[in-house]
N, C-alpha and C positions, 0 to 999 in steps of 0.2 A: 035378817041382816042384809047389809048392802055391800058395796065395794070396800067398805072400811075393813071388813074381815080379811080380805085378800091383802090390803095395804098393811094391816097390822102384822099379819104372818110374814109378809115379805120383809118388813123391817126387823122382825125378830130373827129371821134367817140371816140377814145381813149383819146383825149385831152378834150373831152366833150364840144367842141365849135361848133359841128354840130347842125344845127337847125332841129328840128323834127316837122313835120306837121301831124295833126290828123284830118281825115275827119269823122265826126259823133261824137257828144259829149254826147252820151247816157250812158247806164249802162256799156258798154265796153270802149268806147272812152275817156270819161272824166277821169276815174281812170288811164287809160294809159297815158293821157296827164299830169296829176298831178305827176305820178310816174317819168316820164322823167324830168319834171321841178324840182322836188325835188332832182333828181340825178345830177342836175347842168346844164342840157342842155336847151337852149332856145326853147320854144315850141309855135307853132301857131295852134290853134284849129279852125276848120271850121264846121259850122252846118247851115242847111237851115232854122231852126226854129228861127225866130227873137226874140221871147219871151225867149227862152232858152239862146240865145247869150246875151241878155240884162241882164238876171239874173246872168249868170256866170261872165259877165263883172263887175257886182257889188259885186263879191265875194260871191254870194249866190249859194250854190250847189243844183242842181235839183236831185242829185243822193245820196242815203243814204250812200253808201260806201265812199263818199268823204265829210268829215266834212267841214263846213264853215271855221273853224280855220286853216285847211290845205290849202284850196283853196284861201282864201282872200289874204294872204301874197304873194302868187305867182302871182296873178293878179296885186296887188298893186305895186310890184317891177318890173313888166313887164317881169318876167320870163315866164309867160303864157299869151299870147295874144289870143283873140278870135274875130272872124269875120264871116260874111256870105259869103265873097268873096273868091272864090277858087284861084283867081289871087294872093292872099297873099302868096300862097305856092310856088310861083316861086323861092323864096329865100331859100326854105327848102332843106336840104340835104337828108332827109328821109321822105317819106310820107306814113302814115299808114291809110288804109281805114277800117273803122269800122261802116258800115251802116247796116240797118236791112235786113234780108232775110226772109220775111214771106211766107206763103203759099197762093196760089190762091184759088178761090172758089171750084175748083175740086181737091184740095190738091196737085196741081202741084207746083214745085218751082217757086217763084217769085223773080227773080234776077234783077228786074228793077232798084232797088236802086244801085246795083253794077254796072250795065251798065251806069247809070247816073253819078256815081262817076268816073268811068273809062273814060267816055267821057270828063268830066270836067278836070280831072287830065291831060289827053292827050293834052289839049289846052295849058298847061303851062309846060309840061315836057321838061326838058333840060338835056344835057349831064352831067353825074356825079351824078345823083339822084338815090336813092334806093326807090322803091315802094313796099309796103307790104300789102297784103290783109289779114284781120283778120276775115271778115264776114264768118259765117258758110255757106257752100255751097257744091255742088256736086263735086266729083273729076273731074278735068279737067277745072274748071272755070278759074283759073289763066291763063292757056295757051290759052284757047279758047276765053275768053272775054277780058282780059286785054292786053295780048301780041299783038294781031293784031292792037289794037288801038294805042298802044305805038310805035310799029314798023312802023306804018304809018307816024310817025314823021321823018322817015329817020334815026332812031337811032337803033343800034344793041344791043340786050339784052346780058348782060354779058361782054360787052366791053364799050359801051357808057353809058348805063343805066343798072340798076340792078333790078330784079324782084323776089319776093318770096311770100310764103304763110306761115302764122303762126296762128294756131287756137287759138281763145280766150278761156280761161279756167276760167273766172271769175264766182264765186259763190256768188251772192248778199247776203249780210248780214252775210257771214262767217267771223268771227273774227279770227279763227285759221289759215285758209289758205287764205291769201290775195294774190293779184297780185304779190307781191314781193317774196312770199314764194313758188309759184307754178312753177315747171320747165316749160320752154318754148320750145315747139317743133317748129322747123323751117325747111322749105323746099325751097331751092333756085333753080332757073331755071338752073343755071350753077354753077360750083364750086366757081367762084368768087362771085356770088349772095349769095350762101350759107354761105360763110365766112363773108360777109358783114352783112347779116341779123343776124347771130350769134353774131357779134360784137355789133350790135345795141342793141339787147335785153340783152346782158351781162352788159349793163349799169344799168339795173333795176332788174335783177334776178340773183341769184348765180349759177343757172344751166340752160344751154341751151342744147337742145337735137336735133342735126341735123339729118335729114332724107334725103333720096336720091333725092327727088324732091317735087314740090308743090302738085302734085296729091296724093302723100303719106301723106303729112301733112294734106291735105283736108280730106283724108280718116280716119286719126287718130281721128279727131274730131267727125266724124260720128260714128265711132266704139265706142268711149267712151260713147256717149249718147244713141246709140242703145243698148249697153250692159246694161245700166241702165234701159232703157225702157222695155227690155225683162225681166229683173229680177224683176222689179216692177210688171209687168204683172203676172209673176209666183207667187209672194207672194200675189197679189190681188186675183188671182184665189184660191190660197191656203187658204186665209182668208174666202172666200165663202164656201169652202169645210169644213173648221174647224167649222164654225157656224152651218152648217147642221149636223155636228157630235157632237155638243155641247162641242167643245174644244176651248180653247183660242189660237188664232194664235199668239198673243203677247208673251205668255208664251213659245210656241213652238219655235219661232224664237230666243228668248232670250236664251233659253237653247241650241239650236243648235249652237249659236254663241260662246259658250264656247269651241267648238272644235278649236284647235290652227292651223289647216291646212285644206285645201280643202273646206272651207265655208266662205262666206262673207254675213253678214246680210243685208237684204233689208226689208223695212217695208211697210205694206199696207196703203192705204189712199183712199180718195174719188175720185181720178182721178189725171191725170197728169196736171201740170201747169207750168208757166214760158214760156220763148220764145223757149228754146232749145228742151226739151224732147217731147213736142207734135208735133214738126215740123221736127227736124233733121232726124229721120228715113225715112220720106217721101222723103227727098232729095236723100238719098241712094237708096231707092227702085225705085224711078223714073228713076234714072240713070241706074241701072242694068236691068230694064225692057227694056230699049232701046237696051241692048245687048242680049235680048232674054231670060233672066232668071227671074223667079218669086221668090222673097224673102219671103218664107213662114213664117219663124219665125217672121219677122217684121209684117207681116199681122196679124198673130194670136195674137201677143202682142198688136197691135193697137186695135183689136176687144175687147180684155179683158179690156184694160185701158179705152176705150171709153164707155164701159158698166158700169163703176163704178159710175158715177154720177146718172144714172138711178137706180142702185142698192141701193144707199143711199136714194133716194127718196122713194123707196119701203120699206126700213127699217123704214123711218119716217111714211109712210102710215100704216104699220103693227103695229107700236108702238101706234099710235093713235087709230086704230081699236081695239086693245086689251084692250083699256081703254074706249071703247064705244064712241069714238070721230071720226068724219069724217075729212078728210083733208080740205074740203071746210069749210071755216069759222074758222078753227083752228088758234090760235095765235102761231106762231113759231118764236123763237129767234135764229138767227144764230150767233155763236161766231167765228169770224175770216173769212175774205173774201180774204186776200192776198194768193198767191199760196204757200207760205212757211212762217214759223214763223219769227216774228220780222222784217219784211220788209213791204213796202207799195206797192209792185209790184203785180198787179192783172192781168198781161198778161196771158191769157188762163187759168185763175184760174178756177178749177172745181166748186168753190162756185157760180160763176155767172150762170152756167148752172143749178145747183141744185136749186138756188133761183128762176130762171126763170121758171123752171118746176113746182115748188111749187106754184108760183103765178098763173100760167095757171090753176092749179088744184083748185084754189080758196082759198088757204091758205093766211092768213094775216101775211106776213113775215116782220120782222124787223131784223136788224143786229147790232152787236157791233164789232168794230175793232179799236183799239187805233192808228193804223197806216194809216187807209184808211177813210177819212172823208166822202166820198160820192162815190156811184157807180151808173151806169146806166144799168138797166136790162130790156129787152123788151121795150125799149123806155121810161122807167120810172126811174127817179132819186130817189134813196133812200139815206138818210143820216144816218150816224152811230148814234146809241142811245148814249146819254151822259153818261149813266152808265148801269151796268148790274143788272136788276131786274128780276132774273130768275123766281121768284114766280108769276109774272104777265102773264106768258105764259103757253100754254098747253103743249109745248114741247120745249126743248133747244137742238140745233144741233151744235155740235163742229166740225168745218171744218178746222180750223187752230189754233194750240196750241201756241198762243203768250205767251211770258213770262209776268208775272204780274197778271194773272187771279188767283183769290182765288177759286180754284177748290172745296175745302171743303164747302165753303159757297154756291157756285153755285149748287153743288149736293144736299145740304140740302134744298135749296129753290125750285129747279125745280121739278115739278110733275113727269116728265120723261125726261131723257137726252140720246140722241143718240151721242155716242163718236166715231168718225171715226179716231182719232189720238192717242187713249190710253192716253189721257191727264189726265184722272181721275184715273189712276192706283194707287192702294193703298188707295184710298179714300173710306171710308165706304159709301155704297150707298143704303142699305136697298132694293135692287132689283129695284131701279129707273134708273140705268144706263144700257144701251144696247150698247155693243161695237162691232165694226166691226170685 
């Protein structure tokens, strides 16, 4: 094939009659599939989870950022079709891979899901298709993992088929910055690949930012999250220093944030959570270690952030001791176990480690979270309390500041409250609140 393949695909994208396939219908893939379907393109979603496919096929969303009333009409009209069969993507003009990239037991990158998806797509790849990887990974993955598998089909990248990377930037639960509002970085293997991937995402976002190649786009994502991880570590350590000096870190950061240049506020917390921040820096540090360089900032930041759950447990221990109460046997109520406010996502939530440690120490832990009905910690399943009765516990521990909590009533009822999120700021506490 010649440049006519790229020209034809570009025209189909501009006419919005190109079919988009999405592999992986989780927190990234499903919002992406819905966005393309709402933009008028036919979409085929593929996921290995039979229960998830059945639920989506019924118009019921498993992802909070996709309301049922947005999903159901797309499914009902056939604009969005879902299946477990990768073969369905043989008719797709663009295939976007959005599979998980967890860490292994030794904190090394686990790209097995990417490899499996690439192998599956390779079996149905045909001339004229564009394949985009969105899964967060180390620089070089697109060229080292996807390209050889696709080239083995006898097709030439940039002429017969097109390959690119575009980092996902979804922030679950963020109503201000949604997928449609966030600029999309794209890196194509060749100029033709770059033009086509830019044309693809221009259907759903007003701004596309092309970069020189896939490895640059892969690095962009890692830099964004490493930047956050390092700065969160800085403010977490700053919070520890402020407590030792009897100063409110919350007041310090808020005042510093009034400077109109040279400063960006980050806030402390009980530890990092979610899929990205606890994992992404490891992908970068693993890759550069192969090149003989030790990324010291990433290592130091990781040490500080991993220390925070233990620091919070020590705050709880000290608060109980100061009131003549041992941790063993103490009744502790945890408020919020999701990794961030107003979502149900508990992936890598520091709350799980904190609760687990308190249980090992003998505390009688209960939790309340309006978004998370049950969690499993240390092999034990806990269910969210039906209501907040702060006065029935020896200590209340705030780990996630969900909207809807009556902080005034909670502070009034709790014998002592440890607040790791500054949720009780401005609430009269009569000395009962201990803040990070």
